[in-house]
Each structure stands twice: as structure tokens, then as C-alpha cells.
C-alpha positions in Angstrom: 100.0 116.5 102.0 99.5 113.5 99.7 96.6 111.3 99.6 96.1 107.9 98.5 93.5 105.2 97.2 93.8 101.8 95.8 92.2 99.2 93.3 91.7 95.4 94.4 92.3 93.0 91.5 91.0 89.4 92.6 92.4 86.0 91.0 88.6 84.8 90.1 88.2 87.9 87.8 88.0 86.6 84.4 88.0 89.7 82.6 90.1 91.7 84.7 87.4 93.8 86.2 88.8 95.9 89.3 86.7 97.0 92.3 87.7 100.5 93.1 88.1 101.6 96.9 86.5 104.8 97.1 87.8 106.0 100.6 90.7 108.4 100.6 93.7 107.8 103.1 96.6 110.0 104.3 99.1 107.3 104.3 99.9 103.7 102.5 99.6 102.3 105.7 95.8 103.3 106.4 95.1 101.8 102.9 96.7 98.6 103.9 94.9 98.3 106.8 91.7 99.1 105.7 91.9 96.5 102.9 92.9 93.7 105.6 89.9 94.8 107.8 87.0 94.8 105.0 87.9 91.8 103.0 87.4 88.5 104.6 88.7 86.5 101.8 92.0 87.9 101.2 93.4 85.0 99.4 91.1 85.7 96.5 93.0 89.1 95.9 95.6 88.9 93.3 97.1 92.5 94.0 96.4 95.6 95.2 97.3 98.9 93.3 97.8 101.8 95.6 97.4 105.3 93.6 98.9 108.7 94.9 96.7 111.5 94.4 98.3 115.0 94.4 96.6 117.5 96.4 97.6 120.1 94.1 96.1 118.8 90.9 93.7 116.0 91.9 95.3 113.5 89.3 96.3 110.1 90.4 99.1 108.5 89.4 100.1 104.7 90.3 102.4 104.5 93.3 103.0 100.6 92.9 101.6 97.0 93.5 101.2 95.4 96.6 101.2 91.3 96.6 99.2 89.4 99.2 101.8 87.2 100.7 99.4 85.4 103.1 100.0 87.2 106.1 100.4 91.1 104.7 100.5 93.1 101.3 104.0 93.6 100.3 105.2 95.5 97.6 105.8 93.8 94.2 109.5 95.3 93.1 109.2 93.7 90.0 106.2 95.8 88.5 107.6 99.4 87.4 105.2 101.9 88.2 106.5 104.5 86.3 105.9 102.4 83.1 102.4 102.0 84.0 102.1 105.7 84.7 103.4 106.0 80.9 100.9 103.2 79.5 98.2 104.5 80.9 99.1 108.3 80.6 98.6 109.1 84.2 102.1 110.9 84.3 
């Protein structure tokens, strides 16, 4: 079974550092729920990068980028995860 984790990118990070979310979840919905429950100031979140973890190899690949629209996390279809996986050597 595939597992997921995430990285949160904040708007006020000047040097583009990211906070890694260490928990691993079974579904993307669980990741989204955890992010919403544990971050009091979601308006400071620029995006959430969902990473897919292979159960066979343990390698991580970018599954997609999610933006905060004021109410929920929505998939940013304008950022292709495949291109970023190639760029970062995750494929």
C-alpha cells in the first residue's frame, strides 16, 4: 500500500526553507486533515507538497502541489509534479 507525507512551504520564508512533516499517512485526505488540524495560521501557508512513498523501495516522489484557498487545500494543476521529480532526481 502506498503511503504519503508532505512538506509545508510558508509565505514568510525568505530563504525558501521548508518544514518537513514527519508523520506518514495512508491517504492524501489524512495528510490534508493533519495539516489543517495542526497549523493555526493556514493563511501563512504558501503550498503543501504531497510526497508519495513507495512501499517497495521506500523512495519518495512528488505526488502534487496543493494550495490553500482560504477554506481547504486544493490541487494546483498548473505545477506538474513529473517535471519537478525529474528536476530533483526523484524518479
